[in-house]
VOPAGU-2260 file (C-alpha; in pm, 1 decimal, decimal comma):
REM VOPAGU-2260
SITE   aa  ch    i         X         Y         Z
SITE  MET   A    0    1957,7    -854,3     762,3
SITE  ALA   A    1    2281,0    -820,1     962,9
SITE  LYS   A    2    2316,3    -491,9    1154,0
SITE  ILE   A    3    2620,2    -275,5    1079,9
SITE  GLY   A    4    2579,8     -16,5    1355,1
SITE  ASN   A    5    2402,0      77,8    1674,7
SITE  HIS   A    6    2239,9     413,9    1600,9
SITE  ALA   A    7    2159,8     611,8    1284,6
SITE  LEU   A    8    2039,7     970,2    1317,1
SITE  VAL   A    9    1827,6    1134,9    1046,5
SITE  LEU   A   10    1805,4    1513,0    1052,2
SITE  GLY   A   11    1468,7    1621,3     913,6
SITE  ALA   A   12    1139,6    1434,7     867,6
SITE  SER   A   13    1109,3    1535,5     503,5
SITE  MET   A   14    1000,3    1267,3     259,0
SITE  ALA   A   15    1369,7    1204,8     198,7
SITE  GLY   A   16    1431,5    1170,7     573,3
SITE  LEU   A   17    1135,0     938,5     626,5
SITE  LEU   A   18    1234,1     711,5     338,7
SITE  ALA   A   19    1597,3     714,0     449,4
SITE  ALA   A   20    1487,8     604,8     798,2
SITE  ARG   A   21    1311,4     305,2     646,1
SITE  SER   A   22    1630,1     193,9     468,6
SITE  LEU   A   23    1847,9     260,9     772,7
SITE  SER   A   24    1619,6      56,0    1000,7
SITE  GLU   A   25    1738,6    -261,7     830,1
SITE  PHE   A   26    2103,4    -195,0     919,3
SITE  TYR   A   27    2106,4     -13,6    1255,5
SITE  ASP   A   28    1974,6    -124,3    1592,2
SITE  LYS   A   29    1807,6     213,3    1638,5
SITE  VAL   A   30    1709,4     496,5    1404,5
SITE  THR   A   31    1606,5     841,0    1528,8
SITE  VAL   A   32    1444,3    1101,8    1304,0
SITE  VAL   A   33    1479,2    1453,2    1446,6
SITE  GLU   A   34    1226,6    1711,9    1327,7
SITE  ARG   A   35    1159,1    2072,9    1426,3
SITE  ASP   A   36     784,1    2056,3    1356,7
SITE  PRO   A   37     528,4    1863,8    1566,7
SITE  LEU   A   38     441,6    1526,1    1411,6
SITE  PRO   A   39     108,4    1425,5    1565,7
SITE  ASP   A   40     -19,0    1073,1    1506,1
SITE  ILE   A   41    -339,6    1155,0    1319,3
SITE  PRO   A   42    -558,5    1002,0    1045,4
SITE  PRO   A   43    -407,3    1074,4     700,7
SITE  GLU   A   44    -722,4    1249,0     576,9
SITE  THR   A   45    -678,9    1513,2     849,6
SITE  ALA   A   46    -309,8    1579,4     776,8
SITE  ALA   A   47    -209,7    1937,2     700,5
SITE  ALA   A   48     106,2    2086,3     554,8
SITE  ARG   A   49     381,3    2135,7     810,4
SITE  ARG   A   50     541,4    2474,4     870,1
SITE  GLY   A   51     879,7    2331,0     774,0
SITE  VAL   A   52     745,5    2210,3     437,9
SITE  PRO   A   53     585,3    2522,1     286,0
SITE  GLN   A   54     566,5    2348,3     -52,0
SITE  GLY   A   55     337,1    2093,0     113,5
SITE  ARG   A   56      48,0    2333,4      48,7
SITE  HIS   A   57     104,6    2311,8    -325,1
SITE  LEU   A   58      60,9    2067,3    -609,9
SITE  HIS   A   59     276,1    1754,5    -577,8
SITE  GLY   A   60     331,2    1462,8    -807,8
SITE  LEU   A   61     456,4    1116,9    -726,1
SITE  LEU   A   62     598,1     988,4   -1052,9
SITE  PRO   A   63     529,6     621,7   -1138,9
SITE  ARG   A   64     886,4     516,3   -1055,5
SITE  GLY   A   65     858,3     693,7    -721,4
SITE  ALA   A   66     538,0     503,8    -643,5
SITE  GLN   A   67     714,5     176,9    -725,4
SITE  ALA   A   68    1005,8     265,8    -497,8
SITE  ILE   A   69     783,1     363,6    -206,0
SITE  GLU   A   70     590,4      38,8    -250,2
SITE  GLN   A   71     922,6    -150,0    -229,8
SITE  LEU   A   72     999,4      20,4     100,0
SITE  PHE   A   73     645,4      -9,3     240,3
SITE  PRO   A   74     459,4    -299,6      74,9
SITE  GLY   A   75      86,7    -236,7      52,4
SITE  ILE   A   76     105,5     138,4     117,3
SITE  LEU   A   77     -33,1     236,2    -224,3
SITE  ASP   A   78    -343,2      20,0    -189,3
SITE  GLN   A   79    -397,2     161,5     158,9
SITE  MET   A   80    -380,9     514,4      20,9
SITE  VAL   A   81    -653,8     428,5    -228,6
SITE  VAL   A   82    -867,9     275,0      46,6
SITE  ASP   A   83    -824,8     598,2     243,6
SITE  GLY   A   84    -937,5     817,7     -45,0
SITE  ALA   A   85    -648,8     867,3    -290,9
SITE  HIS   A   86    -712,2     815,4    -662,6
SITE  HIS   A   87    -533,0     563,5    -880,3
SITE  LEU   A   88    -497,4     652,0   -1245,8
SITE  ASP   A   89    -400,2     341,8   -1444,9
SITE  GLY   A   90    -310,4     526,0   -1765,6
SITE  ARG   A   91    -534,6     313,3   -1985,5
SITE  ASP   A   92    -766,7     601,0   -2072,4
SITE  LEU   A   93    -576,0     908,6   -2189,1
SITE  SER   A   94    -896,5    1111,9   -2199,8
SITE  ARG   A   95    -856,1    1134,3   -1821,2
SITE  LEU   A   96    -544,4    1349,2   -1871,8
SITE  TYR   A   97    -493,6    1692,7   -2022,7
SITE  TYR   A   98    -118,1    1735,7   -2072,0
SITE  HIS   A   99       7,6    2029,1   -2278,6
SITE  LEU   A  100     388,5    2031,5   -2273,4
SITE  GLY   A  101     621,6    2239,6   -2485,3
SITE  GLY   A  102     327,1    2360,4   -2691,1
SITE  HIS   A  103     206,5    2006,1   -2764,1
SITE  LEU   A  104    -123,5    1862,8   -2638,1
SITE  MET   A  105     -76,9    1488,9   -2580,9
SITE  VAL   A  106    -324,3    1259,4   -2752,4
SITE  ARG   A  107    -639,0    1202,3   -2548,9
SITE  THR   A  108    -748,9     869,9   -2695,3
SITE  GLY   A  109    -606,5     524,3   -2634,1
SITE  GLY   A  110    -391,8     434,3   -2337,1
SITE  ALA   A  111     -39,9     464,2   -2198,2
SITE  PRO   A  112       5,8     221,7   -1905,7
SITE  SER   A  113     323,6     399,4   -1795,3
SITE  PHE   A  114     110,3     700,6   -1701,0
SITE  ALA   A  115     -16,1     509,6   -1396,0
SITE  ALA   A  116     -18,0     739,4   -1094,7
SITE  TYR   A  117    -145,1     773,2    -738,6
SITE  LEU   A  118    -301,9    1112,8    -681,9
SITE  ALA   A  119    -307,1    1273,3    -337,7
SITE  THR   A  120    -180,8    1579,5    -154,6
SITE  ARG   A  121     167,4    1584,8      -5,2
SITE  PRO   A  122      45,7    1582,1     360,2
SITE  PHE   A  123    -177,8    1280,1     288,7
SITE  LEU   A  124     115,3    1082,6     145,2
SITE  GLU   A  125     355,3    1194,0     419,9
SITE  GLU   A  126     117,1    1085,3     694,4
SITE  HIS   A  127      83,8     739,1     537,8
SITE  VAL   A  128     463,2     705,6     534,0
SITE  ARG   A  129     492,2     827,3     893,9
SITE  ALA   A  130     221,6     582,2    1000,6
SITE  ARG   A  131     423,9     297,4     851,8
SITE  LEU   A  132     741,9     415,9    1023,4
SITE  ARG   A  133     565,3     425,8    1358,4
SITE  ARG   A  134     503,2      52,2    1323,2
SITE  ILE   A  135     877,4     -20,6    1294,2
SITE  ALA   A  136    1001,9     -90,3    1645,1
SITE  ASN   A  137    1354,9      46,6    1606,9
SITE  ILE   A  138    1250,7     385,3    1457,6
SITE  THR   A  139    1179,5     687,0    1680,2
SITE  LEU   A  140    1032,5    1014,7    1553,4
SITE  LEU   A  141    1172,9    1290,1    1776,2
SITE  ASP   A  142     962,5    1595,4    1689,7
SITE  ASP   A  143     966,6    1951,3    1828,0
SITE  HIS   A  144    1348,2    1959,6    1834,2
SITE  ASP   A  145    1577,5    2211,6    1666,3
SITE  ILE   A  146    1896,6    2085,5    1505,9
SITE  VAL   A  147    2193,8    2289,4    1626,2
SITE  ASP   A  148    2515,2    2130,7    1501,2
SITE  VAL   A  149    2695,9    1806,5    1427,7
SITE  ILE   A  150    2938,7    1647,1    1671,7
SITE  THR   A  151    3273,8    1511,8    1551,2
SITE  THR   A  152    3585,3    1338,4    1669,9
SITE  PRO   A  153    3870,3    1570,4    1779,6
SITE  ASP   A  154    4045,0    1525,3    1444,9
SITE  ARG   A  155    3717,8    1611,0    1263,6
SITE  HIS   A  156    3750,0    1308,2    1038,5
SITE  ARG   A  157    3425,4    1150,5    1159,7
SITE  VAL   A  158    3083,8    1282,9    1254,2
SITE  THR   A  159    2966,4    1111,1    1571,8
SITE  GLY   A  160    2626,8    1267,7    1635,6
SITE  ALA   A  161    2437,0    1593,2    1655,9
SITE  ARG   A  162    2329,4    1850,2    1911,8
SITE  VAL   A  163    1957,6    1925,0    1925,6
SITE  VAL   A  164    1737,2    2145,4    2145,0
SITE  ASN   A  165    1391,8    2056,6    2273,8
SITE  ARG   A  166    1165,2    2339,8    2155,4
SITE  ARG   A  167     934,4    2299,8    2454,3
SITE  THR   A  168    1183,6    2268,1    2741,9
SITE  ARG   A  169    1489,5    2430,1    2573,3
SITE  GLU   A  170    1696,6    2132,5    2691,6
SITE  ASP   A  171    2020,9    2093,1    2496,5
SITE  ILE   A  172    2074,0    1726,9    2401,4
SITE  ALA   A  173    2375,4    1553,2    2247,4
SITE  LEU   A  174    2271,5    1251,5    2038,0
SITE  SER   A  175    2554,6    1014,6    1954,3
SITE  ALA   A  176    2527,9     812,9    1633,2
SITE  ASP   A  177    2727,5     587,7    1406,3
SITE  LEU   A  178    2577,8     764,7    1105,8
SITE  VAL   A  179    2415,8    1107,6    1064,9
SITE  LEU   A  180    2208,1    1177,4     753,9
SITE  ASP   A  181    2108,6    1534,8     666,9
SITE  ALA   A  182    1763,8    1546,4     504,1
SITE  THR   A  183    1673,2    1901,3     608,9
SITE  GLY   A  184    1602,6    2023,5     257,2
SITE  ARG   A  185    1732,4    2294,9      30,7
SITE  GLY   A  186    1844,7    2509,8     322,9
SITE  ALA   A  187    2052,7    2230,2     478,6
SITE  ARG   A  188    2353,4    2350,4     677,2
SITE  THR   A  189    2591,1    2070,7     579,7
SITE  PRO   A  190    2793,7    2299,7     347,4
SITE  ALA   A  191    2847,8    2542,0     637,4
SITE  TRP   A  192    2931,3    2255,8     873,6
SITE  LEU   A  193    3187,9    2125,5     627,1
SITE  THR   A  194    3353,6    2466,3     609,2
SITE  ALA   A  195    3367,6    2489,1     987,4
SITE  LEU   A  196    3526,8    2143,5    1001,1
SITE  GLY   A  197    3798,2    2234,4     750,7
SITE  TYR   A  198    3649,0    2069,4     443,8
SITE  GLN   A  199    3560,0    2232,6     114,5
SITE  ARG   A  200    3198,4    2306,7      34,7
SITE  PRO   A  201    3048,8    2107,3    -250,9
SITE  ALA   A  202    3043,7    2277,9    -589,0
SITE  GLU   A  203    2695,4    2398,4    -679,5
SITE  VAL   A  204    2514,5    2414,3   -1012,7
SITE  HIS   A  205    2222,0    2654,6   -1046,9
SITE  VAL   A  206    1959,1    2724,1   -1310,2
SITE  PRO   A  207    1795,0    3055,8   -1211,1
SITE  VAL   A  208    1429,2    2979,4   -1281,6
SITE  GLN   A  209    1298,2    3255,4   -1048,7
SITE  LEU   A  210     980,7    3051,8    -996,7
SITE  THR   A  211     674,7    3164,6    -802,6
SITE  TYR   A  212     368,5    2946,4    -768,9
SITE  VAL   A  213      33,7    2997,2    -600,5
SITE  SER   A  214    -199,4    2713,0    -504,7
SITE  GLN   A  215    -556,8    2678,7    -387,6
SITE  HIS   A  216    -701,9    2360,2    -239,4
SITE  LEU   A  217   -1055,5    2310,3    -374,1
SITE  CYS   A  218   -1364,4    2103,6    -303,6
SITE  MET   A  219   -1538,7    2013,8    -627,9
SITE  ALA   A  220   -1836,1    1799,2    -726,4
SITE  PRO   A  221   -1721,4    1447,6    -826,2
SITE  ASP   A  222   -1860,6    1489,1   -1177,7
SITE  ALA   A  223   -1740,6    1845,4   -1232,0
SITE  LEU   A  224   -1457,5    1732,2   -1460,6
SITE  HIS   A  225   -1392,0    1413,5   -1655,1
SITE  GLU   A  226   -1015,7    1442,4   -1619,6
SITE  PHE   A  227    -804,6    1351,2   -1320,3
SITE  ALA   A  228    -510,6    1578,2   -1400,6
SITE  PHE   A  229    -430,9    1889,8   -1603,0
SITE  LEU   A  230     -89,9    2031,7   -1684,2
SITE  VAL   A  231      -3,5    2320,8   -1914,1
SITE  GLY   A  232     367,1    2397,9   -1923,1
SITE  ALA   A  233     545,1    2724,8   -1992,5
SITE  VAL   A  234     666,4    2791,7   -2346,8
SITE  PRO   A  235     892,8    3060,2   -2495,8
SITE  GLY   A  236     706,8    3390,6   -2482,8
SITE  ARG   A  237     465,0    3263,2   -2215,1
SITE  PRO   A  238     658,4    3193,5   -1895,0
SITE  ARG   A  239     342,4    3085,2   -1715,0
SITE  GLY   A  240     163,4    2758,6   -1659,3
SITE  VAL   A  241     -96,4    2570,8   -1457,6
SITE  GLY   A  242    -141,8    2230,4   -1299,3
SITE  MET   A  243    -442,5    2076,6   -1129,8
SITE  VAL   A  244    -481,8    1726,0    -989,0
SITE  ARG   A  245    -774,7    1542,1    -832,8
SITE  ALA   A  246    -657,2    1459,3    -481,4
SITE  GLU   A  247    -796,0    1246,3    -199,7
SITE  ASN   A  248   -1169,6    1244,2    -131,9
SITE  ASP   A  249   -1260,4    1444,1    -444,5
SITE  THR   A  250   -1063,5    1751,0    -350,1
SITE  TRP   A  251    -838,3    1919,5    -603,5
SITE  MET   A  252    -510,0    2106,9    -586,5
SITE  PHE   A  253    -500,1    2400,7    -828,6
SITE  THR   A  254    -159,0    2560,6    -890,6
SITE  VAL   A  255     -58,4    2843,2   -1123,1
SITE  TYR   A  256     301,5    2948,4   -1167,4
SITE  GLY   A  257     524,9    3202,1   -1330,6
SITE  ILE   A  258     896,2    3185,3   -1401,1
SITE  ALA   A  259    1167,3    3444,6   -1466,9
SITE  GLY   A  260    1024,3    3662,6   -1191,0
SITE  LEU   A  261     665,4    3659,7   -1316,0
SITE  ALA   A  262     455,5    3617,9   -1000,7
SITE  PRO   A  263      91,0    3502,4   -1005,5
SITE  PRO   A  264    -173,5    3684,2    -800,1
SITE  THR   A  265    -314,2    3523,9    -487,3
SITE  ASP   A  266    -692,0    3538,2    -524,3
SITE  LEU   A  267    -879,3    3266,6    -711,8
SITE  MET   A  268   -1036,1    3484,6    -980,5
SITE  SER   A  269    -704,7    3654,0   -1059,0
SITE  MET   A  270    -525,8    3317,8   -1060,3
SITE  CYS   A  271    -764,7    3202,3   -1331,6
SITE  GLU   A  272    -715,6    3520,9   -1530,3
SITE  PHE   A  273    -338,4    3474,5   -1503,6
SITE  ILE   A  274    -353,3    3154,1   -1710,7
SITE  GLU   A  275    -678,6    3215,0   -1901,9
SITE  ASP   A  276    -509,9    3230,8   -2243,0
SITE  CYS   A  277    -357,0    2881,8   -2215,2
SITE  THR   A  278    -613,1    2683,9   -2014,9
SITE  PRO   A  279    -931,8    2500,2   -2123,6
SITE  PRO   A  280   -1228,7    2728,2   -2040,5
SITE  ARG   A  281   -1423,5    2438,8   -1886,4
SITE  LEU   A  282   -1139,6    2386,2   -1636,2
SITE  LEU   A  283   -1151,7    2750,7   -1532,5
SITE  ALA   A  284   -1530,8    2737,9   -1508,0
SITE  ALA   A  285   -1509,7    2433,0   -1279,4
SITE  VAL   A  286   -1249,2    2605,5   -1062,0
SITE  LEU   A  287   -1461,3    2918,2   -1021,5
SITE  GLU   A  288   -1767,1    2711,5    -932,0
SITE  SER   A  289   -1576,7    2507,8    -670,2
SITE  GLU   A  290   -1550,0    2572,8    -298,6
SITE  PRO   A  291   -1205,8    2691,0    -180,3
SITE  ILE   A  292   -1053,0    2506,3     115,1
SITE  GLY   A  293    -847,4    2748,2     320,7
SITE  GLU   A  294    -654,0    3039,5     175,4
SITE  PRO   A  295    -428,9    3041,5    -132,0
SITE  ALA   A  296     -62,9    2967,7     -61,6
SITE  ARG   A  297     238,5    3122,0    -233,7
SITE  HIS   A  298     589,3    2981,5    -257,7
SITE  GLY   A  299     897,6    3083,5    -449,0
SITE  GLN   A  300    1218,4    2912,9    -557,0
SITE  PRO   A  301    1500,9    3117,0    -706,0
SITE  SER   A  302    1679,8    2834,6    -882,1
SITE  SER   A  303    1718,1    2467,1    -939,8
SITE  GLN   A  304    2020,2    2373,1    -731,7
SITE  TRP   A  305    2254,2    2072,0    -735,2
SITE  ARG   A  306    2522,9    2039,5    -472,2
SITE  ARG   A  307    2783,5    1809,2    -622,1
SITE  TYR   A  308    2873,4    1595,5    -322,0
SITE  ASP   A  309    2952,9    1319,7    -571,1
SITE  LYS   A  310    3255,1    1521,7    -688,1
SITE  MET   A  311    3407,4    1595,0    -346,8
SITE  GLN   A  312    3756,1    1458,9    -282,0
SITE  ARG   A  313    3732,2    1469,7      98,8
SITE  PHE   A  314    3426,4    1411,6     312,6
SITE  PRO   A  315    3394,5    1318,6     682,0
SITE  ASP   A  316    3302,9     962,0     771,6
SITE  GLY   A  317    2971,4     905,9     945,1
SITE  LEU   A  318    2783,6    1172,5     748,6
SITE  LEU   A  319    2551,0    1156,7     447,4
SITE  VAL   A  320    2319,4    1403,4     273,0
SITE  MET   A  321    1997,1    1320,1      89,7
SITE  GLY   A  322    1696,2    1467,0     -91,8
SITE  ASP   A  323    1665,5    1840,3    -155,6
SITE  ALA   A  324    1974,2    1889,1      61,0
SITE  ILE   A  325    2165,1    1748,8    -238,4
SITE  CYS   A  326    1949,1    1861,2    -528,5
SITE  SER   A  327    1631,7    2070,1    -537,7
SITE  PHE   A  328    1463,2    2059,4    -876,5
SITE  ASN   A  329    1222,3    2298,0   -1039,9
SITE  PRO   A  330     908,0    2171,0    -860,8
SITE  ILE   A  331     679,5    2206,6   -1161,3
SITE  TYR   A  332     830,0    1881,1   -1295,0
SITE  GLY   A  333     725,6    1683,8    -986,2
SITE  GLN   A  334    1056,1    1497,6    -951,3
SITE  GLY   A  335    1160,9    1560,9    -591,1
SITE  MET   A  336     978,2    1284,2    -403,5
SITE  THR   A  337    1057,6    1026,8    -670,4
SITE  VAL   A  338    1429,7    1105,0    -666,7
SITE  ALA   A  339    1425,5    1090,6    -285,6
SITE  ALA   A  340    1265,9     744,5    -301,6
SITE  LEU   A  341    1528,6     625,8    -550,3
SITE  GLU   A  342    1802,0     764,8    -324,7
SITE  ALA   A  343    1653,3     565,0     -35,2
SITE  LEU   A  344    1681,9     248,2    -244,2
SITE  ALA   A  345    2037,9     342,4    -339,2
SITE  LEU   A  346    2114,7     394,8      30,4
SITE  ARG   A  347    1986,6      46,6     111,8
SITE  THR   A  348    2204,8    -103,7    -160,2
SITE  CYS   A  349    2512,6      87,0     -42,9
SITE  LEU   A  350    2458,2      -8,7     321,7
SITE  SER   A  351    2439,2    -375,2     223,1
SITE  GLY   A  352    2805,1    -337,7     122,4
SITE  GLY   A  353    2905,4    -206,7     467,1
SITE  THR   A  354    3022,0     135,7     580,5
SITE  THR   A  355    3365,3     146,7     419,3
SITE  ASP   A  356    3382,6     443,5     181,1
SITE  LEU   A  357    3006,5     480,8     228,9
SITE  ALA   A  358    2977,4     851,5     145,6
SITE  ARG   A  359    3159,6     824,9    -185,6
SITE  ARG   A  360    2962,0     515,5    -289,5
SITE  PHE   A  361    2627,3     665,1    -190,2
SITE  PHE   A  362    2677,8    1006,3    -348,5
SITE  ARG   A  363    2780,2     847,0    -676,6
SITE  ALA   A  364    2481,3     610,7    -668,0
SITE  ALA   A  365    2244,6     897,0    -584,7
SITE  ALA   A  366    2385,2    1101,0    -873,1
SITE  VAL   A  367    2238,7     853,3   -1124,3
SITE  PRO   A  368    1867,9     936,1   -1070,2
SITE  ILE   A  369    1957,5    1297,1    -993,8
SITE  ARG   A  370    2133,7    1333,8   -1329,3
SITE  GLN   A  371    1840,4    1192,8   -1525,0
SITE  ALA   A  372    1586,9    1413,1   -1345,6
SITE  TRP   A  373    1813,6    1718,3   -1380,3
SITE  ASP   A  374    1856,1    1666,7   -1754,5
SITE  LEU   A  375    1478,4    1633,7   -1796,8
SITE  SER   A  376    1402,9    1957,1   -1612,3
SITE  ALA   A  377    1700,4    2194,0   -1598,8
SITE  ASN   A  378    1788,1    2152,7   -1966,1
SITE  PRO   A  379    1439,2    2244,9   -2095,8
SITE  ASP   A  380    1434,4    2539,0   -1855,1
SITE  LEU   A  381    1763,6    2667,2   -1994,1
SITE  CYS   A  382    1614,4    2670,1   -2342,3
SITE  LEU   A  383    1343,8    2917,3   -2239,4
SITE  PRO   A  384    1466,0    3262,9   -2346,8
SITE  GLU   A  385    1320,2    3417,8   -2030,1
SITE  ILE   A  386    1562,2    3220,5   -1810,6
SITE  GLU   A  387    1915,2    3349,5   -1769,9
SITE  GLY   A  388    2186,0    3121,7   -1905,0
SITE  THR   A  389    2300,3    2982,7   -2235,9
SITE  PRO   A  390    2227,4    2614,9   -2297,2
SITE  PRO   A  391    2517,3    2419,8   -2448,3
SITE  LEU   A  392    2490,8    2298,1   -2806,9
SITE  PHE   A  393    2413,8    1940,7   -2699,3
SITE  THR   A  394    2123,2    2063,1   -2485,1
SITE  ARG   A  395    1979,6    2263,7   -2775,1
SITE  LEU   A  396    2005,5    1965,0   -3007,1
SITE  LEU   A  397    1850,7    1733,7   -2747,2
SITE  ASN   A  398    1561,5    1971,0   -2685,4
SITE  GLY   A  399    1500,0    1987,1   -3059,4
SITE  TYR   A  400    1475,0    1608,2   -3067,0
SITE  ILE   A  401    1244,2    1606,6   -2763,2
SITE  ASP   A  402    1020,9    1857,7   -2941,7
SITE  ARG   A  403     988,7    1607,8   -3229,8
SITE  ILE   A  404     893,1    1336,2   -2979,9
SITE  LEU   A  405     635,3    1566,1   -2820,8
SITE  THR   A  406     493,2    1624,9   -3168,9
SITE  ALA   A  407     451,8    1247,5   -3201,7
SITE  THR   A  408     272,7    1233,8   -2866,1
SITE  GLU   A  409      -1,8    1454,4   -3011,6
SITE  TYR   A  410    -144,5    1155,1   -3199,7
SITE  ASP   A  411      47,5     839,3   -3097,8
SITE  PRO   A  412     -30,0     672,5   -2760,0
SITE  THR   A  413     278,1     451,6   -2797,9
SITE  ALA   A  414     497,5     760,9   -2819,7
SITE  VAL   A  415     325,6     891,4   -2505,9
SITE  ASP   A  416     392,2     567,2   -2320,8
SITE  ARG   A  417     759,5     552,6   -2414,3
SITE  PHE   A  418     815,5     920,5   -2342,6
SITE  VAL   A  419     648,0     892,6   -2003,3
SITE  ARG   A  420     859,0     590,4   -1910,4
SITE  VAL   A  421    1161,5     819,7   -1935,6
SITE  THR   A  422    1013,4    1129,7   -1771,5
SITE  ALA   A  423     872,6     908,9   -1493,5
SITE  LEU   A  424    1231,1     781,7   -1436,6
SITE  ILE   A  425    1131,9     420,3   -1513,1
SITE  ASP   A  426    1358,4     397,4   -1818,4
SITE  PRO   A  427    1690,3     572,8   -1886,9
SITE  ALA   A  428    1683,3     859,5   -2133,5
SITE  THR   A  429    1876,7     647,9   -2385,0
SITE  ARG   A  430    1552,5     456,3   -2452,1
SITE  LEU   A  431    1436,0     759,1   -2649,3
SITE  LEU   A  432    1716,8     687,2   -2897,4
SITE  ARG   A  433    1595,0     339,6   -2987,8
SITE  PRO   A  434    1506,3     295,3   -3355,8
SITE  GLY   A  435    1130,6     289,4   -3295,0
SITE  MET   A  436    1138,8     626,6   -3119,4
SITE  VAL   A  437    1384,8     779,5   -3365,1
SITE  TRP   A  438    1148,4     679,5   -3647,6
SITE  ARG   A  439     849,5     830,1   -3468,1
SITE  ALA   A  440    1041,9    1153,7   -3410,4
SITE  ALA   A  441    1157,2    1167,8   -3772,7
SITE  MET   A  442     803,4    1116,2   -3905,4
SITE  ALA   A  443     626,7    1330,5   -3646,0
SITE  ASN   A  444     566,2    1643,0   -3851,2
SITE  ARG   A  445     455,0    1440,9   -4154,6
SITE  ARG   A  446     210,2    1225,3   -3959,2
SITE  ARG   A  447      84,8    1502,9   -3732,9
SITE  PRO   A  448    -287,9    1573,8   -3777,5
SITE  ARG   A  449    -400,3    1919,7   -3878,4
SITE  ARG   A  450    -396,2    2153,3   -3579,8
SITE  GLU   A  451    -723,8    2240,9   -3409,8
SITE  LEU   A  452    -864,1    2589,3   -3448,8
SITE  PRO   A  453    -769,4    2830,3   -3167,8
SITE  VAL   A  454   -1011,9    2895,5   -2884,4
SITE  ARG   A  455   -1285,0    3139,7   -2991,1
SITE  ALA   A  456   -1304,0    3478,8   -2828,6
SITE  ASP   A  457   -1649,4    3397,0   -2689,7
SITE  ASP   A  458   -1493,6    3106,1   -2494,1
SITE  SER   A  459   -1343,0    3357,0   -2253,9
SITE  LEU   A  460   -1320,0    3327,9   -1879,6
SITE  THR   A  461   -1618,3    3558,1   -1838,8
SITE  ARG   A  462   -1841,5    3345,9   -2061,8
SITE  SER   A  463   -1716,5    3021,6   -1896,3
SITE  SER   A  464   -1774,0    3140,0   -1542,4
SITE  ALA   A  465   -2121,8    3259,0   -1626,1
SITE  SER   A  466   -2234,2    2935,6   -1790,4
């Protein structure tokens, strides 16, 4: 592919930054990824969460569309992950999943091919991506460097590089670049840089979820549980939930969370008690019989946040923003890495059209997957009475329709498959309005099987852990 520039500079080796570097490598003679943390070249199974990615110690999901996008950027990477110990769930056996969303337990018989997923921890996936980048001759990973500021032309119309500092030697280095891409995450300083350069900050949209989640990495016997993944979402009146996924080499990541300021405890027994009333007792028993790996980790996020770069009238040339630096979603929906991968594909498409008006074209292209993911996470959050904010009428009506679809998923694998194709960002949300889905939603309550009896009192955590 024809090169359009000499040097592209990526700020931050987040998943967004790594995937952006892959796209940029096709269009620039040289790509440099600057990262504050050390990035040792190590086997993926030994990878640990980086200091700069505190959420790396928690449950992560790579949605099916995200897996497809990463495979487009790095052909063969998914198979290699499986060879190295990750699990592939093909979706053909729904008994391998326990998904309880919006008060609805999805059917556990039949299959839903769209539920295909690759299960691994965030560090394991990141190290596989970094390993692939290291094989690309024109990409350099410059670790152990702090990012200080961007460099611009005297008229401030174009960003021409960035100043960084070597954390070991304290040497101040000016890196010139044709394009600078900020992928430093939610705390990115681009809004402040824009203000200093005489530009307006992007408008921001927030949904104040006040989320706190606590995770414990576990070692568990291979036959301890039949399922590969569990998810119980928060519902009105119970702003708590739990997720657990079988990760590489038969380890598990166990995460409990609370929203609206409800914070889980940080010891394993108390974590289980925190979600005892909404979690299968056999899951809790398996957790308590497992062997913890390391200490529990806690992380908080005050809000879902979308910086509307796509609506800015003026923006300096030579600068882009990507990943959580644009939009950080409520992490319990597992959308962040997938949206970053789709943004990387959008970046590649935009770069193939040259650099003219690049920022405007890219931000508008990136807003397409961001909007779909935002609507699928922020809108349901707004409809929880514990979360501050009043959802608009359209959101309330839409959530009512989604509740009908979730009712249909209790007994209909086809409804599961079609719903997942949307939540996995494979299909646009409008697919849920096709006649077949509208009919399923309309008939859901009539066709719904009789509800199961509630869990008996003697199926408590105490009885489960003692069995």
